[in-house]
DOKE-807332 format. One record per residue: residue number from 1; residue in one letter; chain; x, y, z of N, C-alpha, C in turn. Coordinates in nm, 4 decimals, m for minus. Layout:
num,residu,chaine,nc1,nc2,nc3,cac1,cac2,cac3,cc1,cc2,cc3
NUM,A,A,X,Y,Z,X,Y,Z,X,Y,Z
...
END
This chain:
num,residu,chaine,nc1,nc2,nc3,cac1,cac2,cac3,cc1,cc2,cc3
1,X,A,3.4606,2.4957,14.2074,3.5681,2.4574,14.2868,3.5166,2.3825,14.4119
2,X,A,3.5807,2.2778,14.4481,3.5531,2.2015,14.5664,3.5926,2.2697,14.6913
3,X,A,3.5191,2.2403,14.8055,3.5624,2.2949,14.9269,3.6911,2.2323,14.9694
4,X,A,3.7748,2.3226,15.0495,3.8928,2.2724,15.1084,3.8828,2.2671,15.2547
5,X,A,3.9394,2.1604,15.3140,3.9338,2.1449,15.4545,4.0786,2.1659,15.5007
6,X,A,4.0867,2.2076,15.6267,4.2121,2.2192,15.7019,4.2519,2.0773,15.7527
7,X,A,4.3612,2.0824,15.8137,4.4070,1.9519,15.8813,4.3124,1.9114,15.9962
8,X,A,4.2857,2.0164,16.0779,4.1883,1.9816,16.1958,4.0452,1.9429,16.1415
9,X,A,3.9897,2.0157,16.0417,3.8606,1.9821,15.9856,3.8484,1.8467,15.9215
10,X,A,3.9709,1.8098,15.8525,3.9747,1.6807,15.7833,3.9784,1.5705,15.8911
11,X,A,4.0673,1.5928,16.0033,4.0771,1.4892,16.1099,3.9426,1.4798,16.1655
12,X,A,3.8743,1.5779,16.1961,3.7323,1.5724,16.2434,3.6385,1.4966,16.1585
13,X,A,3.6470,1.5181,16.0294,3.5606,1.4567,15.9240,3.5895,1.3078,15.9213
14,X,A,3.7230,1.2703,15.9472,3.7615,1.1272,15.9324,3.7454,1.0595,16.0741
15,X,A,3.7242,1.1419,16.1790,3.7277,1.0846,16.3196,3.8508,1.0195,16.3493
16,X,A,3.9666,1.0934,16.3134,4.1051,1.0502,16.3551,4.1785,1.1691,16.4259
17,X,A,4.2832,1.1418,16.4927,4.3577,1.2470,16.5499,4.4351,1.3300,16.4346
18,X,A,4.4795,1.4529,16.4618,4.5530,1.5314,16.3670,4.6883,1.4579,16.3452
19,X,A,4.7457,1.3987,16.4463,4.8760,1.3385,16.4365,4.8685,1.2119,16.3415
20,X,A,4.7524,1.1399,16.3428,4.7310,1.0330,16.2457,4.7165,1.0798,16.1061
21,X,A,4.6465,1.1994,16.0942,4.6400,1.2596,15.9651,4.7681,1.3111,15.9156
22,X,A,4.8606,1.3770,15.9900,4.9796,1.4175,15.9445,5.0727,1.2904,15.9065
23,X,A,5.0494,1.1831,15.9750,5.1248,1.0554,15.9377,5.0782,1.0144,15.8096
24,X,A,4.9570,1.0179,15.7770,4.9017,0.9779,15.6437,4.9562,1.0608,15.5389
25,X,A,4.9639,1.1874,15.5622,5.0151,1.2774,15.4572,5.1674,1.2678,15.4354
26,X,A,5.2341,1.2437,15.5392,5.3817,1.2241,15.5313,5.4151,1.0964,15.4583
27,X,A,5.3303,0.9984,15.4689,5.3451,0.8741,15.3920,5.2845,0.8743,15.2531
28,X,A,5.2248,0.9863,15.2217,5.1445,1.0078,15.0961,5.0370,0.9047,15.0742
29,X,A,4.9708,0.8679,15.1789,4.8808,0.7737,15.1838,4.7217,0.8267,15.1644
30,X,A,4.7198,0.9648,15.1612,4.5864,1.0339,15.1501,4.6139,1.1431,15.0565
31,X,A,4.5154,1.1822,14.9662,4.5388,1.3000,14.8817,4.5282,1.4268,14.9584
32,X,A,4.6174,1.5084,14.9195,4.6289,1.6466,14.9871,4.6853,1.7496,14.8890
33,X,A,4.6783,1.8729,14.9245,4.7383,1.9828,14.8552,4.8243,2.0618,14.9505
34,X,A,4.9430,2.1069,14.9050,5.0352,2.1881,14.9807,5.0125,2.3255,14.9181
35,X,A,4.9819,2.4187,15.0003,4.9876,2.5617,14.9571,5.0815,2.6331,15.0489
36,X,A,5.2025,2.6647,14.9971,5.3136,2.6963,15.0859,5.3435,2.5942,15.1816
37,X,A,5.3350,2.6381,15.3136,5.3552,2.5511,15.4194,5.2170,2.4865,15.4791
38,X,A,5.1062,2.5256,15.4079,4.9814,2.4871,15.4577,4.9282,2.3551,15.3787
39,X,A,4.8847,2.2658,15.4619,4.8207,2.1454,15.3955,4.6690,2.1507,15.4025
40,X,A,4.6044,2.1289,15.2850,4.4599,2.1232,15.2738,4.4267,2.0097,15.1966
41,X,A,4.2779,1.9846,15.2146,4.2177,1.8617,15.1575,4.0909,1.9074,15.0806
42,X,A,4.0779,1.8369,14.9532,3.9596,1.8546,14.8779,3.8537,1.7634,14.9357
43,X,A,3.7406,1.8102,14.9751,3.6387,1.7245,15.0178,3.5976,1.6058,14.9281
44,X,A,3.5843,1.6433,14.7985,3.5599,1.5281,14.6991,3.6737,1.4275,14.6879
45,X,A,3.7971,1.4672,14.7015,3.9019,1.3758,14.7010,3.9104,1.2873,14.8244
46,X,A,3.8656,1.3445,14.9375,3.8666,1.2644,15.0619,3.7632,1.1593,15.0523
47,X,A,3.6445,1.2017,15.0012,3.5285,1.1156,14.9860,3.5489,0.9956,14.8936
48,X,A,3.6275,1.0263,14.7799,3.6679,0.9332,14.6846,3.7764,0.8242,14.7584
49,X,A,3.8624,0.8907,14.8241,3.9734,0.8070,14.8926,3.8976,0.7073,14.9955
50,X,A,3.7978,0.7572,15.0526,3.7228,0.6728,15.1584,3.6479,0.5517,15.0782
51,X,A,3.5855,0.5998,14.9725,3.5114,0.4925,14.8890,3.6043,0.3862,14.8448
52,X,A,3.7222,0.4351,14.7927,3.8308,0.3305,14.7478,3.8673,0.2245,14.8564
53,X,A,3.8628,0.2780,14.9765,3.9050,0.1952,15.0849,3.7818,0.1205,15.1566
54,X,A,3.6707,0.1367,15.1054,3.5477,0.0651,15.1630,3.5613,m0.0904,15.1301
55,X,A,3.5191,m0.1621,15.2408,3.5228,m0.3030,15.2067,3.3868,m0.3470,15.2097
56,X,A,3.3343,m0.4035,15.0878,3.2020,m0.4448,15.0737,3.2001,m0.5942,15.0675
57,X,A,3.1280,m0.6541,15.1533,3.1259,m0.8035,15.1469,3.0660,m0.8546,15.0301
58,X,A,3.1246,m0.9490,14.9728,3.0833,m1.0025,14.8504,3.0314,m1.1562,14.8655
59,X,A,3.0167,m1.2177,14.7660,2.9829,m1.3531,14.7579,2.8311,m1.3871,14.7857
60,X,A,2.7971,m1.5085,14.8180,2.6625,m1.5386,14.8394,2.6138,m1.5534,14.9780
61,X,A,2.7003,m1.4889,15.0687,2.6545,m1.4746,15.2137,2.6817,m1.6059,15.2868
62,X,A,2.7631,m1.6954,15.2364,2.8033,m1.8142,15.3044,2.9129,m1.7969,15.3954
END
């Protein structure tokens, strides 16, 4: 099973504020799990989410 991170741990991991992270979750823009009233994040899902949003320069360098 993958490790789970809390809101504060995930915000620290992403280097964003907890309010920004709450905003992303309320807009369903980031993968998360609700356990009762608690919101947690799978490390692997967050890493995949970041990879999907990576911008890699393409082309021939012109």
